[in-house]
N, C-alpha and C positions, 0 to 999 in steps of 0.2 A: 271600603276604599283603603288602598295602601297608605301608610303614613307619608306625609309630605317630607321630601328630602330638604335638608338645610340648603339655602341658596345665598349665603353671605357673599357679596361682591368681592372680587379679588383684583388687585392692581399690580402692574409692573411699576415700581417706584424708582428703581435704579438699574442701570446696565453698565457693563464694562467688557472690554476686549483687549487681547493682545494682537499684534500683527500675526497673520498666518504665514508659516515658513515651510520651506522644503525640509523634510525629515532628515536632518544631519546632526542631531544632538547639539545644535548650537545653543539651545536653551532647554533645560530639563523641566519635566512636568511640575515639580513643586514650585518653581519660579513662575512658570506660565500661569498656573492656577492662582497663585498668590496675587499676581498683578491684576488678573481679571477680577478677582473677588474684591480686592481693595478698591479698584476703580468703581465697581458697582456700589460699594458702601459709600464712597465719596459722592457718587452721583445721587444716591438716595438721601444723603446728608444725615445718616445715622451711624451708630457705632456697632461693633460686633456684639456688644452687650445687649442690644435690642433684638438680636437674632435668636429665635426660639428653636430652630431646627436647621440643619444643613443637609443639602443633597448634592452628592458628587456624581457626575455623569461621565463615564469613560468605558471603553471597550477593551483596551489593551493595558493591562496592569494588574498588580496584585490586589488582594482582597480589600485592604483598608487604605488604599491610595488616597481616598477622600480625607481620612484623618491626617495623613501626611501633609495635605494642603491646609485643611481647616485649623489644625493646631497652631499654624503660624498666625492666624487671626486672633487666637486666644484659646484658652482651655477651660471653657465654662461648663463643661459636662453635658452640653446639649446633645440630643440624638443626631447622629450623622448617618445618612443612608447612602450606600454605594450602589449605583444602578447601572445596568447594562441591558439595552434593548436594541442592539445592532445600530444602524445608522440613525435611528429615531431616538437614541438615548437621551440627547439633550432636551428634546421636547417631552419625552416621557418624564424627565425630572421636573420640568415645568408643570406638567399635568399632576404629578404627585404633590407638588407644592400647592397648586391651586386647590386640589382636593382637600388637603389638610386645612387650608384657610377657609374654604367654602363650608366645611363641616364644623367650623368653630373650634378646631383643636388647637390652633396657634394663630398668631396675628402677624408674624414676620418670619419668612423663610429665605435663606440665601442658597441659591442654586449655582453651582460652578461646574461647567463642562470643560473637559480638557482631553487632550490626546497627545501622546508621544509615539509616533509611528515609525515603522521601518521603511526604507526606500523601496520602490517597486510596487507592483499591484498588491492588493489586499490578499493575504493568505492567513488561514487559520493556524494558530500555534498549537492546537489540540489535535494532533494527527494520530493519536492512539485510541480514538473512540469515535462513535458515529457522529457525523456532522448534523447540526440542527437543521440544515437545509438539504440533507441527504435525499429525502424523497423528492424534493423539487428538482435537484440536480439530475437525479436518475430519470425523472420524467422529461426534463429538457433534453437530455442526451438521447433518449428514446425517440423524441420528435425531430431533433435537429442534428444528431450525431455528436461524437466526442471530438473536441478540438483542443489545441494547446494554448489558445489565447486565454486571457484572464476570465475566470468563471463569471464574475459579475458583469463584465462587458458582454459576454454571451447572452446572459439573461435579457438585458435591455436592448441589445442589437436585434435579437430574435423578435422581441415585442415590436420594435420599429419596423422590421420586415413584414410582420403580420399587418401592421397598420397600413403600410404601403400597399400590400396586396388587397386589403379590404376596401380602402378608401381613396387610393390614388396619390398618396404622398410620394415624394421623391427624396433621394439622398440629399439633394441640395436644400431641402427644407430643414433637415436636421442640421446641416452645416450653417444655415442662416441663423438658426437659434444660437449656435455657438458663437457666431460672429457678433451677434447682439450682446451676448454675455461678456465677451472679451471687450467690446466697446464700452459697456457699462462699467467694467472694473477699473478703468482708468481713473475714475473719480472716487474710488474707495481706497483710502490709505491703508486699510488692513488687508487688502488682497494679496495673495501669494503671487499672482501674476497680474500685471497692469499694462500689458502690451496689446494693442489692437491688431487684428488680422483681417485681411480681405477674405471674401468668400472662397476665392481660389486657393489661397494659402491654407485655409482650413481643409478644403477638399484634398489638397496635395500633401498634407502632413501624413506621417506613417499610419498605415491601416492597423487598427487594433483588432477589430472583428467587424466584418462588413455589416452595415454601411458606416460604422463609426470609426473615424480617424482619431489620432491622438489628441488633437485640439478640441474634440467633442467629448472628452472624458475628464472627469474630476480627478485631480491628483491626490496622492497621499500627502498629509500635511501634519505639522505640529502647530499647536495653538490652543488657546483657551478663551472662553467667554463666560459671563456670569450675569445673573439677574436677581434682584430683590423683589419678592412677591409679598404683598401685604394685604391686610383686611380693610374693610370700610372703617372700622373703629380705629385702627392704627392711623389711617389717613385723616380721619376726622379730628384726631388729636394733634395733627400737624397741618392745619389748613393752609399754611404758607407753601406747602408742597403740592397742592392739588393741581396746579397748572402743569406740572411735569408728569403726573400720574397717568398711566395708560390702562384702561379697563380691559380685562380679559372678558370679552362679551359673550363668547361662545367657544367651546372646546370639546373635542372628542378624541379619545385614544381607543382604537379598535384593533382587532387582530383579524386574520383571514376567516372567511367562511368557506364552505365546501367548493365554491367555484374556483378556488386557487388551483385545484387539480383537474380542471375541466378539459385540459388538453390544449387550451389557448395560451400562447406565450404572453399575451397581454394580461390575462387573468393571473398568470404565474408571478407577475411582478406587482401584484397588489391592487388591481383595478377595483375589485369588489369592496375591499375594506376602505379604500380611499374614497370611493363614491359615497358609501354610507357615512363615513366620518364627516365628509364635507356637508352632507345634508343635515346631520345632527348639529354640527357647529353653527352653520348658518341659521338653522331654525332657532337654536337657543339665543343667538344674537339678534333675532328678529329682522334679518336681512336676506337678500338673495345674492347670487353670484354677480348680478349686474350692478350691485352696489359697491363692489370691491374696486378700488382705484389702484391699489398696489398689492403685489403678492410676492412673497419670498417662497419659492417652491423648490422641491428636492430634485434639482437637475444634475443628479450624479452622472448622467449621460444625456446628451441632447435629445435622444429618442424618448427618454422618459418625460422630458418637459413637454414635448409635442403631445404625447399621450395624455398627460395630466391636464393640458389646456382643455381637452375634451372631457375628461373625467370630472374635473372640478366645476364644469358648467360654464367656462369662459367662451366656448365655441359651440356651435350647433353640432350634434353628434356626427362624427366622421368628417368634420370640416376644420379641424385644428390647423392643418397645413395652409388653408386659405387665410386664416388669421395671421399666420406667420408671413405669408407672401404679401399681405397688405400692410405689413409693418405695424400691426395693431397690438403688438406686445411690448412696444417701446414708447418713448416719449413722443407725443403728438398723435398716437394711434387711437383707435376707437375702443380697444380693450384695456384691461388693466396693465400697468407697467409691470413686467415680470422681472424679478431679480435685479433691482437697481444697484444692488451691492456687487453684481458680477456673478452671483450664484456660486454653487459648488464648483462649476467648471473653471471659473477664474479666481474667485476668492479663495478656494481651497476647501478641503473636506477632512479636518481633524474630527473624527467621527463623533466623539462625545461632546465636542464644542459646537457642532454645526447648528443644532436647534437653538442654542442660546445666542449664537451669532445672528441667526435669522430674527430672533426676538429683538436683539439690540438694533438691527437695521430698521425694523418697523417702528420701534420706539422712537428712534431719531427722526424717522419720516413723519410720524404723527405729531411730534413736538414741533416740527419745522426746523430742526437743527441740521438735517442733512441738506444744507442749502446749496451745495454744488451738484446735487443729483435729485433734488426734491420733486416729488410728484405732488404738485400744488393742488389745493382744494380737496385733499383726502379726508374723508370722514370715517372710512372703514377700510381696514387692511386685513389680509389673510396670510397665514403661515401654514406650509405643508412640509412635513418631515416624515420620511419613509424608511423603514428597515425591513429588508428581506428576512423572512423567517418566521413570523412577520409581525410588524407593528406599524401603525401609522398614527400620527397626531396632526389634526387640523385645528388651528386656533384662529379666532376672529378677534381683532382688537378695535377699540374705539378710544377716542380721547375721553378723559374723565368728565370734561365739561360738555360733552355731546356735540362739540362743534367740529369745524374743519381746520386743517393745519394752515399755517401761514409761514412764509419764509422768515427765519430769524437769523440776523447777521452774526458773524463770528464774534464780534465784540460783545454783543449782548449775551451770547451763549457763554463766553468766557467769564462774564460777570456772575452768572447764575449757576454755572455747571458744577462747581465744587472742586474743579481741578485747574481752573485758571486759563483754560483754552477750550476750543470746541472739539470734543472727542469724536464727533461725527465726521469731521473733515481733516483731522490731524491725529496720527497714531504716534503717541509718545511712549517711551519706556517709563515705567513708574520710578519715581525717585524714592529712595528709602524713607526720607523724612515725611513724605506725603502720607505714609501709612500711620504715623504715630497718633493722629487725631481720631482714627476710626478703629484701631485695634483695641481689644478688650483690656480692661484693668486687670483681669484675671488671666495671667499669661506667664509663659516662660520664654525669655528671649533666646534661650538655647535652641528652641524649635525653629527659629527663623534666621539664625546666624549665617548659615551658608547662603540662603537666598538674598539676604541683605548685602552680603559681600559681592555676590554675582551682579545684583542690580547696580551697586555703586560702581562696579568696574565698567558698566555699560554707559554711564552718564558722561 
């Protein structure tokens, strides 16, 4: 028999976020990453001296951008990993942290995801060499022709068209998904957009690539999010923190299998790897899709969300549009509440931060802190994060006590949160003095001078 793999439980102990912003360089990535990381340390009630490894998650930036952020917390000589796995980068960082903890290598990892993007649709900055998605793009253009619209929109619009042709979905179904996302985002203080729209307004917004209009597409964004991942031993040594710890009960990071090049537009956007990852994560967690009450999934485009409802097992095969029409993906419906945060469509999509932002939302949901948008009675939550090229991470979370969430008032959260307010319902800019209690004793203030000055000017 093969040797048994180590299975040390791993927990999310702390999370933190910045507000997601239009990419206008109003805040630079060192400041964004610093704020998210400090908030996560404050939430976990630990200091940077407790952190044994750092993981930086970003797609656009130079090689050691992670060190540029982490040196502001302290210079303790810990290993810092810089990761890039397309839009799944943040969750890939979580997977790496969990793997390190699960295998007994470390007891505490800080993961910081961040992105400082350029306005407009996503474009590669490496135009002097073959594209990682070159074979996929060539296959897509062979099937659907070459168009001037944004390439990523074409991928998911084509998949939506295929779903319509095979199963009878309509353009209005995709627009309804976007309407729900925008409605949810009103209650998330971190969202880039918090304006609700009618179904007709969404259908009438500028066409990006049929059937997807502008209000069905995630925007480019600047922002950061962070999480502290710890071991059972680390948590046992701090029993007073167990009530806020969230168990990573199941997780899978997978890449494409040969079906990606089958000639199906749905396969081309990661159906195969997503379905397999979901099965693995659910199996490890000992639950089924029907046990999931809330899910943060990768709605980079509304068409992708509809396809994922089917792929993740939330609907009968080919019936995802019926779930949408019955309002079963929002509060009061029969299915899980999808993207109470507003999702990528409304919250924003700073690539490296997205997976950590999903983690933060589900952590707040399971704790009961997201009291203005809470999915009550939740025992199990799911996160899905996808990157074309490809990578997918599916994570299943449970409360450490094995129970269900209950609504916690802002006053009680303020008392226990470590920041003096409820970070799930209020997005505040970090005060420079708040960091002093969690930064390392081994540090150079030179590394943080510019960021401290910028933060002070925002207060």
